[in-house]
Structures are given as C-alpha cells and as structure tokens.
C-alpha positions in Angstrom: 0.0 0.0 -0.2 2.6 2.2 0.8 4.3 2.5 -2.6 1.0 2.4 -4.2 -0.1 5.8 -2.5 3.1 7.0 -3.4 2.6 6.3 -7.0 -1.2 7.3 -7.2 -2.3 10.8 -6.1 -6.2 10.9 -5.2 -7.8 14.3 -6.1 -10.9 15.8 -4.8 -13.1 13.7 -6.9 -11.9 10.8 -5.4 -10.6 9.5 -8.7 -7.5 8.1 -9.0 -4.6 10.1 -11.4 -1.0 9.6 -11.8 0.9 11.3 -9.0 3.3 14.3 -9.5 6.7 14.5 -7.8 5.2 16.9 -5.2 2.1 14.4 -4.4 4.8 12.1 -3.8 6.5 14.4 -1.5 3.5 15.0 0.3 2.4 11.4 0.6 5.6 10.8 2.3 5.3 13.5 4.9 7.7 15.8 3.4 5.5 18.3 1.3 7.0 20.5 -1.4 7.4 24.3 -0.4 8.7 25.2 -3.7 8.1 23.4 -7.2 9.9 25.0 -10.3 9.6 23.6 -13.9 9.3 25.1 -17.5 8.8 21.7 -18.9 5.5 20.3 -16.8 3.3 20.7 -13.8 4.8 18.7 -10.7 1.4 18.1 -9.1 -1.1 16.0 -10.6 -3.6 18.7 -10.4 -1.8 21.7 -11.2 -3.2 23.7 -13.9 -1.4 27.2 -13.3 1.4 29.2 -14.7 4.4 27.4 -15.2 7.0 30.1 -16.4 6.6 33.6 -18.0 8.4 34.7 -21.2 9.1 38.0 -22.2 9.1 39.3 -25.8 12.1 41.4 -27.5 9.7 43.3 -30.0 7.7 45.0 -27.5 8.6 43.8 -24.2 5.2 42.1 -23.7 5.0 38.9 -21.7 2.6 36.1 -21.6 2.5 33.0 -19.2 3.0 29.3 -20.2 0.7 26.7 -18.6 0.3 23.2 -19.1 -1.7 21.5 -21.8 -3.7 20.0 -19.2 -4.0 19.4 -15.4 -0.4 17.9 -14.5 0.7 17.9 -17.9 3.5 19.2 -20.2 4.1 22.6 -21.0 2.3 24.1 -24.0 5.3 25.0 -26.0 3.3 25.9 -28.9 1.9 28.8 -27.1 5.4 30.3 -26.4 6.2 29.7 -30.3 3.2 31.3 -31.4 3.7 34.4 -28.7 7.8 34.7 -29.8 7.0 34.2 -33.6 9.2 36.9 -35.4 11.4 38.1 -32.5 13.4 36.9 -29.4 12.1 35.8 -25.9 13.6 35.4 -22.6 12.3 33.3 -19.6 11.5 36.2 -17.1 9.7 34.2 -14.2 9.7 30.4 -13.3 6.6 30.2 -11.3 6.6 28.4 -8.0 3.8 25.2 -8.4 3.5 24.8 -4.6 0.9 27.9 -4.0 3.4 29.9 -1.7 4.6 32.2 -4.2 8.2 31.2 -3.9 8.5 32.5 -7.6 12.4 32.8 -9.4 13.0 35.8 -11.3 15.9 37.8 -12.2 18.8 37.7 -9.7 19.8 41.1 -8.4 23.0 42.2 -7.7 25.2 40.5 -4.9 28.7 39.9 -3.7 29.5 39.4 -7.3 27.7 41.7 -9.5 25.9 40.5 -12.6 26.8 41.3 -16.0 23.8 43.7 -17.0 24.3 47.5 -16.2 22.4 47.4 -13.0 24.4 44.7 -11.7 21.6 42.1 -12.1 21.9 38.7 -13.8 20.7 37.6 -17.6 17.6 36.3 -18.3 17.7 32.6 -20.1 16.8 32.3 -23.7 13.0 30.8 -24.1 14.6 28.4 -26.8 18.0 27.4 -25.7 16.9 24.1 -24.1 14.1 22.0 -26.5 13.3 18.8 -25.3 10.5 16.3 -25.3 8.3 14.8 -22.6 6.5 11.5 -23.6 6.4 13.0 -27.2 5.5 16.7 -26.4 7.8 19.4 -26.9 9.0 21.7 -24.2 11.7 24.1 -22.9 14.3 23.8 -20.4 16.4 27.1 -18.7 19.7 26.9 -20.6 22.1 28.8 -18.0 25.2 30.6 -19.8 27.6 32.3 -17.4 25.9 35.4 -16.5 22.3 34.2 -16.3 20.7 33.6 -13.1 17.5 33.4 -11.1 16.6 34.1 -7.4 14.2 34.5 -4.6 15.5 35.9 -1.2 12.0 35.9 0.5 10.8 32.8 0.4 7.9 31.2 2.2 8.5 28.0 4.2 12.2 27.2 3.4 14.4 25.7 5.7 16.7 28.0 7.8 19.2 27.4 10.5 19.7 23.5 11.0 16.2 22.5 9.9 15.9 19.7 7.6 15.2 19.7 3.9 15.2 17.9 0.5 15.5 18.8 -2.9 15.9 17.1 -6.3 16.7 18.9 -9.7 17.1 17.3 -13.5 19.8 18.9 -15.1 21.6 18.4 -18.8 24.6 16.4 -17.6 26.4 17.3 -20.7 26.1 21.1 -20.2 28.8 22.1 -17.5 31.9 23.9 -16.8 34.2 24.7 -13.6 33.0 28.2 -13.2 31.2 28.8 -9.7 28.6 28.0 -9.5 25.7 26.2 -11.1 23.6 25.9 -8.1 19.7 25.2 -7.3 18.5 25.2 -3.8 18.7 27.3 -0.4 21.1 30.1 -0.2 21.8 33.6 1.6 18.8 36.4 1.8 21.2 39.2 1.0 23.1 37.8 -2.2 26.5 37.8 -0.2 28.6 35.2 1.2 27.6 35.3 5.1 29.9 32.3 5.9 30.3 28.8 6.4 27.2 26.6 6.4 24.8 29.3 5.3 23.6 27.9 2.1 22.4 24.1 1.0 22.3 23.9 -2.7 22.7 21.1 -5.3 25.8 21.9 -7.5 26.8 20.4 -10.7 30.1 21.0 -12.7 33.6 19.9 -12.7 34.8 22.9 -10.3 37.9 21.3 -8.0 38.7 24.1 -5.8 36.6 22.7 -2.9 35.9 19.4 -3.6 35.6 16.4 -6.0 34.6 13.0 -6.7 35.8 9.7 -8.7 37.5 10.9 -12.2 37.7 14.0 -13.8 33.8 15.2 -13.4 31.3 16.7 -13.8 29.8 15.5 -10.3 27.0 16.1 -8.3 28.1 18.1 -5.1 26.7 20.1 -2.2 27.2 23.7 -2.2 27.0 24.6 1.3 29.2 28.0 1.1 32.8 28.3 1.1 32.7 24.5 0.0 31.6 22.3 -2.5 31.1 18.8 -0.7 31.1 15.5 -2.2 30.9 13.4 1.1 32.1 14.4 4.8 35.4 15.3 5.9 37.8 14.7 3.1 38.1 17.0 -0.1 37.5 14.0 -2.3 35.1 11.2 -2.3 35.4 8.4 -4.6 32.1 7.3 -3.9 30.9 10.2 -5.8 31.2 9.6 -9.5 31.6 11.5 -12.5 28.4 11.3 -14.5 27.1 12.4 -17.9 23.8 11.3 -18.5 21.7 13.7 -20.9 19.2 14.1 -18.2 20.5 13.8 -14.8 18.4 13.6 -11.7 20.4 15.2 -8.7 19.2 15.1 -5.0 20.2 16.6 -1.8 18.8 16.5 1.8 20.2 17.8 4.7 19.2 17.8 8.8 20.8 18.1 12.1 24.1 16.6 11.6 23.0 14.4 8.8 23.0 14.6 5.0 22.7 12.8 1.7 23.6 13.1 -1.8 22.1 11.0 -4.7 22.0 10.6 -8.5 20.7 8.9 -11.5 19.9 8.8 -15.0 16.6 10.7 -15.3 15.5 9.1 -18.3 16.0 5.2 -16.6 17.0 3.2 -13.9 16.9 3.9 -10.1 18.7 6.4 -7.9 22.4 5.7 -6.3 23.3 7.2 -2.9 26.8 8.9 -3.1 26.9 10.0 0.2 24.8 9.5 3.4 26.3 10.3 6.9 27.6 13.2 9.2 28.2 16.9 8.2 31.4 18.1 7.3 33.9 18.5 10.1 35.2 21.8 9.2 33.5 24.7 11.3 30.1 25.9 10.2 28.5 23.3 8.6 27.4 21.1 12.1 25.1 23.2 13.0 24.0 24.6 9.8 22.9 28.4 9.4 20.7 27.9 6.3 18.9 31.3 5.4 16.1 29.9 3.3 16.5 32.1 -0.4 16.3 30.0 -3.4 18.7 30.4 -6.4 19.2 29.0 -9.7 22.3 29.0 -12.0 24.5 31.1 -9.7 26.1 30.9 -6.1 25.2 32.0 -3.1 26.7 35.6 -3.7 25.8 35.8 -7.0 28.6 34.2 -8.5 28.1 34.2 -12.3 30.7 32.1 -14.1 29.0 28.8 -14.4 26.8 27.1 -17.0 24.1 24.5 -17.0 20.6 23.6 -18.1 17.7 23.1 -15.8 14.3 21.4 -16.5 12.8 20.8 -13.1 13.1 20.8 -9.4 11.5 21.3 -6.2 12.6 22.1 -2.4 10.6 20.0 0.6 10.1 20.6 4.2 11.7 17.8 6.2 14.1 15.1 5.3 12.7 12.8 2.9 13.1 9.0 3.1 14.8 7.2 0.3 11.6 5.4 -0.6 10.0 8.8 -1.1 12.6 10.0 -3.5 12.8 6.5 -5.1 9.1 7.0 -6.1 10.1 10.5 -7.5 12.8 8.9 -9.5 10.0 6.8 -10.8 7.9 9.6 -11.8 10.6 11.3 -13.9 11.4 8.5 -15.4 7.8 7.9 -16.7 8.1 11.5 -17.7 10.2 10.3 -20.8 12.5 13.2 -21.2 14.0 12.9 -24.7 16.2 15.2 -26.7 14.9 16.8 -29.8 16.4 19.1 -32.9 18.1 22.3 -31.7 17.7 23.4 -35.3 14.9 24.8 -37.4 14.2 26.4 -40.6 16.8 26.0 -43.3 19.4 23.8 -41.9 22.6 23.5 -43.4 24.3 20.3 -44.6 27.3 18.9 -43.0 30.2 18.8 -45.5 28.6 21.6 -47.9 30.1 24.7 -48.9 28.1 27.7 -47.8 28.1 31.7 -48.2 26.1 33.8 -45.5 24.2 37.0 -47.5 23.5 39.8 -45.2 19.6 40.7 -45.5 19.7 44.4 -43.7 18.1 46.9 -46.4 21.3 48.5 -48.3 23.6 45.6 -47.1 22.5 42.8 -49.3 25.3 42.8 -51.3 27.7 41.9 -48.2 28.6 38.4 -47.0 30.0 37.1 -43.9 33.7 36.7 -44.3 37.1 36.9 -42.8 40.0 39.4 -42.9 42.8 37.7 -41.1 41.3 36.8 -37.9 38.6 39.4 -37.7 35.0 38.0 -39.2 33.2 40.8 -40.9 30.7 41.4 -43.8 32.4 42.3 -47.2 31.0 42.8 -50.5 31.4 39.7 -52.5 30.1 38.5 -56.1 30.7 36.6 -58.9 33.4 38.8 -60.3 35.3 39.0 -56.8 38.7 37.6 -56.6 39.5 33.9 -56.0 40.8 35.2 -52.7 37.9 37.4 -51.7 35.3 34.2 -52.9 37.3 32.1 -50.4 37.3 34.3 -47.4 33.5 34.4 -47.8 33.1 30.7 -48.0 32.7 28.2 -45.4 32.5 24.4 -44.9 29.6 23.2 -42.4 30.9 20.9 -40.0 29.1 18.9 -37.2 29.3 21.1 -34.1 32.7 20.9 -32.6 31.0 21.3 -28.8 27.5 19.7 -29.7 27.0 17.7 -32.7 23.4 18.5 -33.0 24.2 21.8 -34.3 27.3 23.1 -36.4 30.7 24.7 -36.8 31.9 26.8 -39.9 35.3 26.3 -40.9 37.2 28.5 -43.0 37.5 27.5 -46.6 41.1 29.0 -47.1 42.3 28.4 -43.9 41.4 24.7 -42.8 41.5 23.9 -39.4 40.6 27.2 -38.7 36.8 28.1 -37.4 34.4 31.0 -36.5 34.5 31.1 -32.8 32.9 33.9 -30.2 35.3 35.7 -27.9 34.1 38.4 -25.7 31.2 38.3 -27.7 32.9 39.3 -30.9 33.4 36.6 -33.9 36.7 35.6 -34.7 38.7 33.2 -37.0 40.6 31.1 -34.9 42.8 27.6 -35.1 41.1 24.6 -33.3 43.2 24.3 -30.1 41.2 21.4 -29.2 39.9 22.7 -26.0 36.3 22.2 -24.1 36.3 26.3 -24.7 37.0 26.4 -28.2 34.8 23.6 -29.3 31.8 25.4 -27.4 32.4 28.9 -28.6 32.7 27.5 -32.3 29.3 25.8 -32.1 26.4 27.3 -33.4 22.4 26.3 -34.1 20.2 27.5 -36.5 16.7 28.7 -36.6 14.1 30.2 -39.1 15.2 33.8 -40.0 13.9 36.1 -37.3 13.0 38.9 -39.7 10.7 36.2 -41.7 13.6 35.7 -44.6 16.3 33.0 -44.3 18.1 31.7 -41.2 19.3 33.3 -38.0 22.4 31.5 -36.2 22.7 31.3 -32.4 25.7 30.7 -30.2 25.0 27.3 -28.7 26.4 28.3 -25.6 24.8 31.7 -25.5 21.5 31.2 -27.2 20.4 34.8 -26.7 22.8 35.9 -28.9 23.4 35.6 -32.7 25.5 36.1 -35.5 25.2 39.7 -36.3 26.7 42.5 -38.3 27.2 45.8 -36.8 29.3 48.8 -38.6 30.1 45.7 -40.8 32.2 43.8 -38.1 30.4 40.6 -36.7 29.6 39.9 -33.5 27.2 37.3 -31.3 24.4 39.9 -30.1 21.6 39.7 -27.9 18.4 41.9 -28.8 18.7 45.1 -26.7 21.8 43.9 -24.5 24.1 46.2 -22.5 26.6 46.4 -25.5 26.5 49.0 -28.5 26.5 46.0 -30.8 23.1 44.5 -29.1 21.3 47.6 -30.0 17.8 46.6 -30.8 17.7 49.0 -33.8 17.4 46.9 -37.2 18.3 43.7 -34.8 15.9 41.3 -36.4 17.5 42.0 -40.0 21.0 42.2 -38.9 20.9 38.9 -37.4 19.1 37.3 -40.6 21.2 35.7 -43.2 20.5 33.8 -46.4 22.3 30.6 -46.8 23.7 30.2 -50.3 26.2 27.7 -52.3 29.8 29.1 -51.2 31.3 31.2 -53.4 34.4 28.8 -53.4 
C-alpha cells in the first residue's frame, strides 16, 4: 500500500490519477515548499502558470501553462507568442502555492553582467526537449544568467531539515562558480560557512571533487563544494554524464545525503549519506532560506548548465519517497529533440551567408585575417575574396547536434565567439573553443532566411554591426546589441559557397 500511495494521487473527486513529484513528497510527509519547472506540472492537479516569457520586440509578456492538469508545458503557445522576435524566460513560477517564484537575480557580492548589476535572463528556446513526445523548453544557463528569490515562504532555516531534487543536462557544465539550485543567503552575499544548502553540478575542483575527472553532483554549503564528509574527495561520488540527470540532496541536524541517477531510466544511487562536514560552521548549519538557480549564493555568475525541473521540501525525505519521485521522472520520458529549425545546412557543404538588412544585401560574412566581418562579394570578386566568404559546414565541435563553420581558405580554423566578437581561430582542441565554435540555426527572425545563434549563449546571434560580426543579444548592454535593426541584422540567406 505504501508504494501505491506514493505512485497514485487522490484528487478531490476521489478518482485516481498519476501522482506528480510533489504529490509523492506530500504522501511521504515531506511536502514541497517550492516547485519549479518550465517543462511540466509537478502536481497531478496543477493547471496554473509554469513560467513567463518576455518578448524582445515590444517587451510584452505571457504565461505558459501545462496543456492539461499535471501535464507538459504548452510550448506551442510560446512559439506563437515569440514568432518573429526573441524571447527570454522572465519568471519561473512556484507551483506549491507559496509564491516562491524565481525571477532575475539581483546584484550581490559578485555583480551580474547587466548595467544595473543584475543577472541575465535565459533564452526561451535554448533547451528544447520532449516529454512523452510533447515539446517543451528547459532553462539554458549561460555564464552571467541567474534567477533568485530572497524572500521565500516555508524554506528551511538554521539547522532545519529539507530535501531537494533537480533535473539537469549532464552534458552541459563547466568549472565556473557555481551552477546551483537550492537554499542560499537572503542578502545575495557570502555570509559564512553553512549558510547554504544547494545542489551543484560541474567539474570545479577548488573545494571538492568525486571520482574521475567530473562533472559531479555535489552540495554547495557555502565556502565549500562537498562530495562527502571530511575529506575533499569522495571516491563514491562518480563522474556523471547522463543527458538527463537526476540530482538529489537532503540535509538535517548532523546528517545529509547526496544521490543521483539517470533521469531517463533506472534508479537512484546514493553517493554519500552520513554526518555533516567536520570543518567549522557546517554542524549545526545556518541556512538562510533563499532560493537560487544557476548562480552561487553570493551571485557568482561564472557557471553554465541546464535546468528542467526541481523542488524543495520541508523535512528530510525518505529514500523510498525519493525513489518513487525518480520513477515518476523516468515515466515522464525526457528526450532530446532538434536544436535547429528553418533552413538547416548540410554538413560537409560549402556555404556563403548573405546579409538581409536593407542596403547591405551585397555583403556576405567573411574574414579578414582573424577578424570576421561582412564584405561586398560577387561572382566577379577575386578568388581570394570568394574563399574568405565561403565556409565548410561541420558537425558542431561542442555539440554535434548543431554546427561549426570552418574557413574554406584556412582549413582547421573556425568561426568562434570571444568576448562576443566573432573571430577566425585555429581549433586548439579545448572544451571552451569547441563550445564557442558551435552554433545552432533557426528560421530567420525577420521572416527571411536563417538566424544563427551561439549554442553556449542562445540569447546571442550572428550579427553584422558597422560591418563587423558579433554574437549579439536583442537590446543588451553592448553597443552591438542595439535593438535597432536587430531582426534584419541577425538574419542571413544561406547559399552555395562562392568557393
């Protein structure tokens, strides 16, 4: 009966329906105090808003709800609202009823990248997936992106017990500080050891590590990423690379546990369960109760990762409850879908990219040495110029689902972004280079050909500005982010290469 009660939820009508994760936690005596997801409802009866998107063309917003009670997000409503412009995820709503919504993180100990010190918002289309065959969008966190709520209702403070889980993309990470989801300081600053309790995912080794070279699920307890108790390294905390990763953390008086597993199949494994770290400040804990996503407790914004769903609970959940939640997650059938739309180039083909902005349609994306720019090119141009304006399409170096563009006249060199400028550089084999040289395509934002966005910064697109090429965001803080003529400047016609 116990396992059945956790698998099924009883709604007011008395009918039996599939339980959501928060129904399962409630049945286990540890109810959710926050439930965040842009992909689905986390309660079987939830029909409210999952998240809000903000449109680049006019600043208008709309809320995205599930298609049905307890169901998958209505991605088609987002696609319709955002057609012909860009969209950002401006609010991730709390489904628990407590109002613990996540919004743009404010400045903190480390200021954010926006002019006012706040963090960036995520692209609404950076992390497309399917759940049971239905399209939805996750939250793609680039360095500089972050969400926060510093006035949370019902969260654990001090040494009180809590639990949490999150679904991450186990292939999207870095060593920056810190890709977190969980409990943090209420003033956006580092207030000392033990003032946080958040899930971390990445391969940072400054404070702690697990087996192999990472990435790892660890606990960010402030001034320390912990994989276990005492020692810096816990060999029982494995490197994980599941495309969809379930990460689980719970903590109470002098006890905590770290668990994880494949969110698409199988069960959870326990990576650590035992006493608190022995270093000063972690026993007892001094949790403050804010909630963060994609950043550290002091607003450290160097990390990257992808978030699909997560909850925080009151009380210390049992392993049995968490195992039932994992079964629910697996039953949701997270799966990948195409990162590209519109006119998709063929790998191995030679292409040229023609500007579509009025008055600049004789210009093509080219390079002059290491600088990527636009130049006037035609059938009568020199052979050298035709080669400079021609690119061989390769499978994405950092993600083979997207593309990289190799120079026709400088084999082994690729277009990459660096400080948001486009450059032609030789592939140095590093993870950073490969990611910075990977781009995805979508139907042209101005209604013509194709727009090309950076895989690692999906708010940013190939743009020509004063004939120099950048990855630009719509109305961002840089001069080349100007909203004026943005849609045209980031739209290109893909044609057969001049060379």
